[in-house]
Structures are given as C-alpha cells and as structure tokens.
C-alpha positions in Angstrom: -3.9 -29.5 2.9 -5.2 -32.1 0.7 -8.3 -32.3 -2.2 -9.4 -34.8 -4.1 -9.4 -34.9 -7.7 -13.1 -33.8 -8.2 -12.6 -31.0 -6.1 -9.2 -29.9 -7.9 -10.5 -29.8 -11.2 -13.4 -27.5 -10.1 -11.2 -25.4 -8.8 -9.2 -25.3 -11.7 -12.0 -24.5 -14.0 -13.0 -21.9 -11.7 -9.5 -20.5 -12.0 -9.6 -20.8 -16.3 -12.4 -18.8 -16.1 -10.9 -15.7 -14.5 -7.7 -15.3 -16.8 -8.1 -12.6 -19.2 -7.0 -13.6 -22.7 -5.2 -11.6 -25.1 -6.5 -10.7 -28.6 -5.2 -11.2 -31.5 -4.6 -7.9 -32.2 -2.2 -7.9 -29.2 -0.5 -11.0 -29.9 0.9 -10.2 -33.0 2.9 -7.2 -32.1 4.3 -9.0 -29.1 5.3 -12.1 -31.2 6.8 -10.3 -33.6 8.7 -8.0 -31.3 10.0 -11.6 -29.8 11.0 -13.0 -33.0 13.0 -9.3 -33.9 14.7 -10.0 -31.1 15.8 -13.2 -30.8 17.0 -12.8 -34.2 19.3 -9.8 -33.0 20.2 -11.9 -29.9 21.4 -14.6 -32.0 23.6 -12.2 -34.5 24.9 -10.6 -31.4 26.1 -13.9 -29.5 27.1 -15.3 -33.2 29.7 -12.3 -33.8 31.0 -12.7 -30.1 31.7 -16.0 -30.4 33.7 -15.5 -33.6 35.4 -12.7 -32.2 36.3 -14.7 -28.7 37.2 -18.3 -31.1 39.5 -15.9 -33.4 40.9 -14.4 -30.5 41.9 -18.0 -28.6 43.1 -19.3 -32.0 45.4 -16.6 -32.4 46.6 -17.4 -28.6 46.9 -20.8 -29.1 49.4 -19.9 -32.1 51.4 -18.2 -30.3 52.7 -21.4 -28.2 
C-alpha cells in the first residue's frame, strides 16, 4: 500500500498530535538517573578492563 507524500505528511501531523510530551518536572529526574547510571557503568567497565588487562599481562609474562 503506497500513499502520496501529501497524504503521508497529513498522517504524520495527526500522529504527532497524539503524542504526550513529558514535562520538565518528569524529564530532569529521568536524565539525572540516566547520567548517574552511565557514570556507574563507565567506572564498572573501566575496573573490569583494568583487572582483565592485568590478568592477561601476568599470563603472558609466564611464557
């Protein structure tokens, strides 16, 4: 089923009117939580990478 571009844009406009946009009060805590979790994940993967790198280095020094 194909539609012409004008009809498509009308449908898009109708769908955008249905969107419920979050308020600033809802967005700020969500963004803060995302930034905090990204920071925690960054530290975690950095530590895991350092430990694994250290382990591989020790194994390679044996040979």
